[in-house]
N, CA, C and O of each residue as an XYZ file, in Angstrom:
564
protein
N     205.449    185.094    -80.190
C     206.285    184.685    -79.086
C     205.966    183.249    -78.686
O     206.868    182.444    -78.456
N     204.678    182.937    -78.605
C     204.276    181.595    -78.230
C     204.838    180.566    -79.202
O     205.248    179.479    -78.792
N     204.858    180.902    -80.479
C     205.397    180.007    -81.512
C     206.855    179.645    -81.211
O     207.245    178.484    -81.328
N     207.657    180.641    -80.823
C     209.072    180.402    -80.528
C     209.241    179.513    -79.295
O     210.121    178.654    -79.253
N     208.392    179.729    -78.299
C     208.463    178.896    -77.100
C     208.057    177.453    -77.403
O     208.628    176.511    -76.853
N     207.075    177.290    -78.273
C     206.671    175.939    -78.663
C     207.795    175.237    -79.427
O     208.049    174.052    -79.214
N     208.463    175.969    -80.315
C     209.607    175.400    -81.037
C     210.714    174.998    -80.063
O     211.321    173.935    -80.197
N     210.961    175.854    -79.093
C     211.988    175.575    -78.088
C     211.630    174.316    -77.293
O     212.487    173.469    -77.042
N     210.370    174.204    -76.905
C     209.920    173.027    -76.158
C     210.154    171.752    -76.973
O     210.587    170.736    -76.428
N     209.868    171.805    -78.275
C     210.075    170.636    -79.135
C     211.559    170.270    -79.224
O     211.919    169.095    -79.149
N     212.426    171.292    -79.388
C     213.872    171.033    -79.434
C     214.362    170.449    -78.117
O     215.188    169.536    -78.093
N     213.838    170.992    -77.020
C     214.272    170.524    -75.710
C     213.809    169.085    -75.451
O     214.504    168.324    -74.777
N     212.660    168.718    -75.973
C     212.196    167.338    -75.829
C     213.176    166.379    -76.519
O     213.488    165.309    -75.995
N     213.654    166.782    -77.701
C     214.647    165.973    -78.413
C     215.957    165.887    -77.626
O     216.574    164.825    -77.559
N     216.375    166.996    -77.036
C     217.586    167.005    -76.212
C     217.425    166.078    -75.008
O     218.352    165.354    -74.643
N     216.235    166.108    -74.392
C     215.964    165.269    -73.229
C     216.027    163.784    -73.618
O     216.587    162.961    -72.894
N     215.438    163.464    -74.783
C     215.479    162.079    -75.258
C     216.920    161.641    -75.551
O     217.305    160.513    -75.244
N     217.714    162.546    -76.151
C     219.107    162.215    -76.478
C     219.947    162.026    -75.214
O     220.842    161.182    -75.184
N     219.658    162.816    -74.161
C     220.430    162.720    -72.920
C     220.043    161.481    -72.123
O     220.856    160.955    -71.363
N     218.818    161.013    -72.290
C     218.351    159.827    -71.572
C     218.450    159.992    -70.069
O     217.949    160.967    -69.508
N     219.101    159.030    -69.417
C     219.203    159.036    -67.955
C     220.096    160.161    -67.435
O     220.047    160.489    -66.250
N     220.905    160.752    -68.302
C     221.788    161.841    -67.878
C     221.071    163.196    -67.808
O     221.656    164.182    -67.361
N     219.799    163.247    -68.250
C     219.047    164.513    -68.234
C     218.830    164.969    -66.795
O     218.414    164.188    -65.939
N     219.115    166.225    -66.546
C     218.932    166.815    -65.216
C     217.637    167.625    -65.235
O     217.616    168.756    -65.722
N     216.583    167.060    -64.717
C     215.261    167.690    -64.741
C     215.108    168.624    -63.547
O     214.557    168.241    -62.515
N     215.603    169.857    -63.696
C     215.499    170.852    -62.627
C     214.374    171.847    -62.857
O     214.182    172.762    -62.057
N     213.619    171.674    -63.956
C     212.486    172.541    -64.221
C     212.819    173.826    -64.962
O     211.957    174.693    -65.099
N     214.047    173.967    -65.441
C     214.422    175.175    -66.177
C     213.865    175.121    -67.595
O     213.783    174.050    -68.195
N     213.490    176.264    -68.120
C     212.982    176.346    -69.491
C     214.144    176.372    -70.473
O     214.101    175.703    -71.505
N     215.166    177.128    -70.162
C     216.338    177.233    -71.033
C     217.516    176.572    -70.325
O     217.920    176.987    -69.238
N     218.055    175.541    -70.960
C     219.074    174.728    -70.312
C     220.207    174.400    -71.279
O     220.159    174.704    -72.471
N     221.225    173.766    -70.708
C     222.270    173.165    -71.538
C     221.701    171.871    -72.115
O     220.571    171.496    -71.802
N     222.463    171.200    -72.941
C     221.978    169.995    -73.624
C     221.610    168.856    -72.679
O     220.884    167.939    -73.061
N     222.115    168.916    -71.439
C     221.795    167.848    -70.487
C     220.725    168.267    -69.475
O     220.474    167.548    -68.507
N     220.095    169.424    -69.692
C     219.048    169.894    -68.799
C     219.532    170.728    -67.637
O     218.718    171.275    -66.894
N     220.831    170.841    -67.460
C     221.358    171.641    -66.354
C     221.271    173.137    -66.699
O     221.194    173.504    -67.871
N     221.283    173.985    -65.678
C     221.149    175.424    -65.925
C     222.309    175.974    -66.765
O     223.433    175.479    -66.695
N     222.017    176.981    -67.540
C     223.036    177.666    -68.341
C     223.826    178.582    -67.407
O     223.239    179.315    -66.611
N     225.128    178.543    -67.502
C     225.982    179.415    -66.692
C     225.755    180.874    -67.104
O     225.548    181.171    -68.281
N     225.797    181.770    -66.128
C     225.590    183.192    -66.396
C     226.551    183.758    -67.425
O     226.147    184.536    -68.289
N     227.822    183.374    -67.343
C     228.826    183.897    -68.283
C     228.529    183.430    -69.709
O     228.727    184.179    -70.665
N     228.058    182.197    -69.846
C     227.711    181.669    -71.172
C     226.523    182.431    -71.739
O     226.511    182.794    -72.915
N     225.536    182.669    -70.907
C     224.347    183.417    -71.330
C     224.725    184.826    -71.771
O     224.236    185.316    -72.789
N     225.582    185.466    -71.015
C     226.042    186.818    -71.355
C     226.808    186.816    -72.671
O     226.608    187.697    -73.508
N     227.674    185.844    -72.856
C     228.455    185.761    -74.089
C     227.542    185.583    -75.305
O     227.722    186.263    -76.316
N     226.575    184.686    -75.216
C     225.639    184.467    -76.325
C     224.771    185.700    -76.571
O     224.514    186.070    -77.717
N     224.329    186.322    -75.496
C     223.509    187.527    -75.606
C     224.283    188.640    -76.312
O     223.750    189.301    -77.203
N     225.538    188.845    -75.916
C     226.362    189.884    -76.539
C     226.591    189.603    -78.018
O     226.599    190.529    -78.829
N     226.776    188.344    -78.373
C     226.955    187.968    -79.776
C     225.704    188.309    -80.578
O     225.795    188.881    -81.665
N     224.539    187.960    -80.044
C     223.284    188.254    -80.738
C     223.051    189.758    -80.873
O     222.598    190.224    -81.919
N     223.354    190.510    -79.835
C     223.199    191.964    -79.899
C     224.125    192.567    -80.952
O     223.727    193.455    -81.706
N     225.350    192.083    -80.994
C     226.320    192.584    -81.972
C     225.848    192.263    -83.396
O     225.914    193.120    -84.278
N     225.377    191.042    -83.619
C     224.888    190.654    -84.944
C     223.685    191.480    -85.372
O     223.511    191.760    -86.558
N     222.865    191.867    -84.422
C     221.675    192.668    -84.720
C     221.991    194.158    -84.736
O     221.090    194.979    -84.906
N     223.255    194.513    -84.560
C     223.727    195.905    -84.467
C     222.936    196.707    -83.426
O     222.550    197.853    -83.656
N     222.712    196.068    -82.284
C     222.065    196.733    -81.154
C     223.113    197.026    -80.090
O     224.146    196.360    -80.019
N     222.835    198.024    -79.269
C     223.795    198.377    -78.224
C     223.888    197.254    -77.203
O     222.930    196.514    -76.976
N     225.045    197.144    -76.601
C     225.290    196.111    -75.602
C     224.581    196.476    -74.309
O     224.698    197.604    -73.829
N     223.858    195.540    -73.753
C     223.219    195.722    -72.451
C     223.544    194.512    -71.582
O     223.895    193.444    -72.083
N     223.422    194.698    -70.291
C     223.577    193.563    -69.392
C     222.331    192.687    -69.521
O     221.214    193.195    -69.624
N     222.526    191.412    -69.515
C     221.402    190.491    -69.674
C     220.356    190.732    -68.591
O     219.159    190.587    -68.840
N     220.798    191.096    -67.400
C     219.895    191.338    -66.274
C     218.929    192.499    -66.561
O     217.844    192.553    -65.983
N     219.311    193.415    -67.439
C     218.436    194.541    -67.765
C     217.159    194.097    -68.461
O     216.161    194.818    -68.439
N     217.177    192.925    -69.074
C     215.962    192.390    -69.700
C     214.891    192.123    -68.647
O     213.697    192.264    -68.914
N     215.320    191.745    -67.468
C     214.393    191.520    -66.351
C     213.679    192.823    -65.997
O     212.464    192.847    -65.798
N     214.449    193.898    -65.924
C     213.883    195.211    -65.618
C     212.937    195.651    -66.736
O     211.866    196.194    -66.467
N     213.331    195.420    -67.981
C     212.478    195.791    -69.116
C     211.162    195.027    -69.084
O     210.100    195.604    -69.316
N     211.229    193.735    -68.800
C     210.009    192.923    -68.736
C     209.088    193.416    -67.619
O     207.877    193.519    -67.815
N     209.650    193.717    -66.461
C     208.846    194.208    -65.344
C     208.208    195.554    -65.679
O     207.051    195.801    -65.339
N     208.965    196.420    -66.345
C     208.438    197.721    -66.745
C     207.270    197.547    -67.712
O     206.241    198.208    -67.571
N     207.426    196.670    -68.680
C     206.367    196.439    -69.668
C     205.095    195.896    -69.030
O     203.997    196.335    -69.371
N     205.230    194.949    -68.111
C     204.001    194.415    -67.518
C     203.364    195.410    -66.550
O     202.145    195.412    -66.380
N     204.175    196.253    -65.918
C     203.613    197.312    -65.080
C     202.825    198.297    -65.940
O     201.743    198.741    -65.554
N     203.371    198.633    -67.102
C     202.679    199.547    -68.020
C     201.397    198.945    -68.586
O     200.520    199.674    -69.050
N     201.284    197.622    -68.551
C     200.074    196.956    -69.026
C     199.020    196.839    -67.930
O     197.945    196.283    -68.154
N     199.325    197.359    -66.757
C     198.339    197.386    -65.686
C     198.470    196.283    -64.653
O     197.607    196.154    -63.784
N     199.526    195.485    -64.723
C     199.721    194.447    -63.722
C     200.062    195.119    -62.398
O     200.872    196.044    -62.350
N     199.447    194.651    -61.340
C     199.632    195.269    -60.032
C     201.055    195.084    -59.521
O     201.709    194.078    -59.795
N     201.512    196.074    -58.777
C     202.877    196.084    -58.258
C     203.167    194.862    -57.381
O     204.281    194.337    -57.402
N     202.182    194.411    -56.617
C     202.398    193.258    -55.741
C     202.651    191.993    -56.575
O     203.422    191.129    -56.156
N     202.023    191.875    -57.731
C     202.249    190.729    -58.611
C     203.672    190.787    -59.173
O     204.359    189.768    -59.240
N     204.104    191.973    -59.572
C     205.461    192.144    -60.100
C     206.486    191.835    -59.013
O     207.516    191.218    -59.282
N     206.201    192.262    -57.787
C     207.079    191.947    -56.651
C     207.278    190.441    -56.540
O     208.401    189.970    -56.364
N     206.195    189.693    -56.643
C     206.275    188.241    -56.538
C     207.047    187.633    -57.715
O     207.867    186.735    -57.526
N     206.781    188.126    -58.921
C     207.480    187.615    -60.100
C     208.985    187.829    -60.003
O     209.772    186.963    -60.387
N     209.375    188.987    -59.488
C     210.792    189.312    -59.395
C     211.455    188.705    -58.164
O     212.682    188.658    -58.076
N     210.656    188.247    -57.227
C     211.211    187.635    -56.029
C     211.704    188.640    -55.000
O     212.549    188.313    -54.167
N     211.181    189.864    -55.053
C     211.569    190.856    -54.051
C     210.940    190.485    -52.709
O     209.794    190.039    -52.658
N     211.685    190.669    -51.634
C     211.183    190.342    -50.296
C     210.141    191.354    -49.821
O     209.215    190.998    -49.093
N     210.291    192.610    -50.231
C     209.407    193.672    -49.752
C     208.880    194.487    -50.926
O     209.608    194.749    -51.884
N     207.624    194.883    -50.851
C     206.985    195.680    -51.902
C     207.691    197.021    -52.064
O     207.682    197.598    -53.152
N     208.304    197.523    -50.991
C     209.015    198.802    -51.050
C     210.169    198.781    -52.039
O     210.452    199.784    -52.693
N     210.829    197.643    -52.148
C     211.934    197.512    -53.108
C     211.390    197.672    -54.522
O     211.937    198.423    -55.329
N     210.301    196.954    -54.811
C     209.690    197.010    -56.135
C     209.172    198.421    -56.419
O     209.377    198.951    -57.511
N     208.507    199.022    -55.445
C     207.953    200.359    -55.613
C     209.045    201.380    -55.904
O     208.865    202.270    -56.736
N     210.172    201.251    -55.222
C     211.284    202.178    -55.439
C     211.895    201.998    -56.816
O     212.171    202.976    -57.511
N     212.109    200.733    -57.216
C     212.729    200.467    -58.515
C     211.875    200.941    -59.688
O     212.405    201.330    -60.728
N     210.553    200.907    -59.520
C     209.662    201.221    -60.636
C     208.851    202.492    -60.403
O     207.812    202.700    -61.030
N     209.338    203.343    -59.489
C     208.647    204.606    -59.199
C     208.544    205.479    -60.439
O     207.523    206.133    -60.654
N     209.597    205.495    -61.261
C     209.573    206.339    -62.464
C     208.477    205.894    -63.429
O     207.869    206.728    -64.099
N     208.225    204.610    -63.503
C     207.163    204.096    -64.381
C     205.813    204.474    -63.808
O     204.921    204.910    -64.536
N     205.659    204.307    -62.491
C     204.391    204.635    -61.852
C     204.069    206.107    -62.006
O     202.911    206.459    -62.235
N     205.062    206.977    -61.886
C     204.827    208.417    -62.068
C     204.373    208.721    -63.491
O     203.462    209.521    -63.704
N     205.021    208.073    -64.469
C     204.627    208.282    -65.864
C     203.188    207.799    -66.095
O     202.416    208.462    -66.788
N     202.831    206.659    -65.520
C     201.477    206.134    -65.665
C     200.457    207.050    -64.991
O     199.350    207.234    -65.497
N     200.836    207.618    -63.853
C     199.942    208.558    -63.168
C     199.720    209.809    -64.026
O     198.599    210.305    -64.139
N     200.810    210.309    -64.628
C     200.674    211.480    -65.510
C     199.768    211.165    -66.690
O     198.927    211.982    -67.065
N     199.937    209.972    -67.281
C     199.096    209.583    -68.411
C     197.634    209.476    -67.995
O     196.739    209.882    -68.737
N     197.396    208.924    -66.797
C     196.028    208.802    -66.307
C     195.401    210.182    -66.109
O     194.238    210.395    -66.455
N     196.169    211.109    -65.556
C     195.645    212.467    -65.359
C     195.408    213.166    -66.696
O     194.435    213.904    -66.846
N     196.289    212.938    -67.665
C     196.088    213.507    -68.999
C     194.800    212.971    -69.628
O     194.028    213.724    -70.222
N     194.578    211.661    -69.490
C     193.351    211.063    -70.023
C     192.118    211.654    -69.353
O     191.122    211.951    -70.013
N     192.196    211.825    -68.023
C     191.086    212.428    -67.300
C     190.853    213.859    -67.768
O     189.714    214.278    -67.974
N     191.945    214.606    -67.935
C     191.825    215.981    -68.417
C     191.180    216.053    -69.795
O     190.329    216.906    -70.045
N     191.588    215.156    -70.685
C     190.988    215.126    -72.025
C     189.513    214.749    -71.952
O     188.684    215.329    -72.653
N     189.188    213.776    -71.101
C     187.794    213.364    -70.967
C     186.946    214.511    -70.426
O     185.849    214.768    -70.923
N     187.453    215.190    -69.420
C     186.711    216.318    -68.860
C     186.634    217.471    -69.851
O     185.619    218.162    -69.940
N     187.716    217.669    -70.593
C     187.706    218.705    -71.621
C     186.699    218.399    -72.706
O     185.997    219.293    -73.177
N     186.623    217.139    -73.106
C     185.658    216.732    -74.127
C     184.237    216.880    -73.624
O     183.347    217.259    -74.384
N     184.012    216.583    -72.343
C     182.677    216.763    -71.781
C     182.296    218.235    -71.776
O     181.156    218.590    -72.075
N     183.257    219.090    -71.435
C     182.991    220.525    -71.420
C     182.714    221.018    -72.831
O     181.809    221.826    -73.037
N     183.495    220.533    -73.820
C     183.273    220.917    -75.215
C     181.900    220.469    -75.679
O     181.201    221.214    -76.366
N     181.512    219.262    -75.311
C     180.207    218.728    -75.714
C     179.096    219.550    -75.094
O     178.101    219.853    -75.753
N     179.258    219.911    -73.836
C     178.223    220.682    -73.149
C     178.060    222.050    -73.791
O     176.931    222.514    -73.944
N     179.143    222.709    -74.172
C     179.021    224.041    -74.754
C     178.522    223.973    -76.191
O     177.871    224.906    -76.662
N     178.814    222.896    -76.885
C     178.346    222.774    -78.266
C     176.830    222.646    -78.322
O     176.201    223.203    -79.222
N     176.226    221.917    -77.371
C     174.793    221.645    -77.418
C     173.986    222.648    -76.617
O     172.759    222.670    -76.719
N     174.636    223.466    -75.832
C     173.929    224.410    -74.974
C     173.749    225.723    -75.717
O     174.691    226.504    -75.847
N     172.515    225.970    -76.212
C     172.271    227.223    -76.924
C     171.649    228.275    -76.024
O     171.336    229.381    -76.465
N     171.471    227.916    -74.741
C     170.980    228.891    -73.776
C     169.473    228.998    -73.745
O     168.953    229.727    -72.900
N     168.733    228.319    -74.611
C     167.280    228.428    -74.648
C     166.572    227.434    -73.735
O     165.392    227.595    -73.422
N     167.296    226.415    -73.316
C     166.673    225.411    -72.457
C     166.569    225.943    -71.039
O     167.394    226.742    -70.596
N     165.537    225.485    -70.332
C     165.420    225.882    -68.935
C     166.439    225.098    -68.124
O     166.807    223.987    -68.506
N     166.895    225.651    -67.026
C     167.902    224.953    -66.223
C     167.313    223.662    -65.653
O     166.106    223.569    -65.430
N     168.175    222.668    -65.418
C     167.670    221.408    -64.857
C     167.136    221.620    -63.444
O     167.647    222.459    -62.702
N     166.096    220.850    -63.072
C     165.517    220.974    -61.744
C     165.766    219.693    -60.956
O     165.883    218.607    -61.523
N     165.842    219.840    -59.687
C     166.030    218.667    -58.829
C     164.734    217.901    -58.745
O     163.654    218.491    -58.742
N     164.837    216.595    -58.678
C     163.658    215.747    -58.522
C     163.224    215.788    -57.058
O     164.058    215.826    -56.152
N     161.947    215.781    -56.846
C     161.488    215.798    -55.445
C     161.870    214.502    -54.743
O     161.886    213.432    -55.352
N     162.172    214.612    -53.479
C     162.536    213.449    -52.666
C     161.342    213.117    -51.785
O     160.810    213.997    -51.109
N     160.914    211.864    -51.783
C     159.776    211.442    -50.950
C     160.250    210.567    -49.831
O     159.443    210.110    -49.021
């Protein structure tokens, strides 16, 4: 991914040089040839063309935002950070939108805990032949 962004940066530098004084430096990463923002309809049209060429189902371009947020949430990024990235005014909005992901992550965490506890129980029964004396408490001074 980084390689593609570096290539894009190099192409954009050439575009900026070609535009000269007409370059509109608004800080956007993906722009038109003069540095101005890409219109939403143009972005959607190009996105749909690429999806069709790749024989993928058509999705709204905005859904990529939701997919990215879901992926970083699944990687352990805190909800408050995702709220800031998405520009939500309140954490409740973010929490509601991604509740299904959080529930799935909670289930996975409980499954992992269950497996860990199950493995501990299996280990304890495998090594316990009943001949050892029970553990004793250490005296407290």
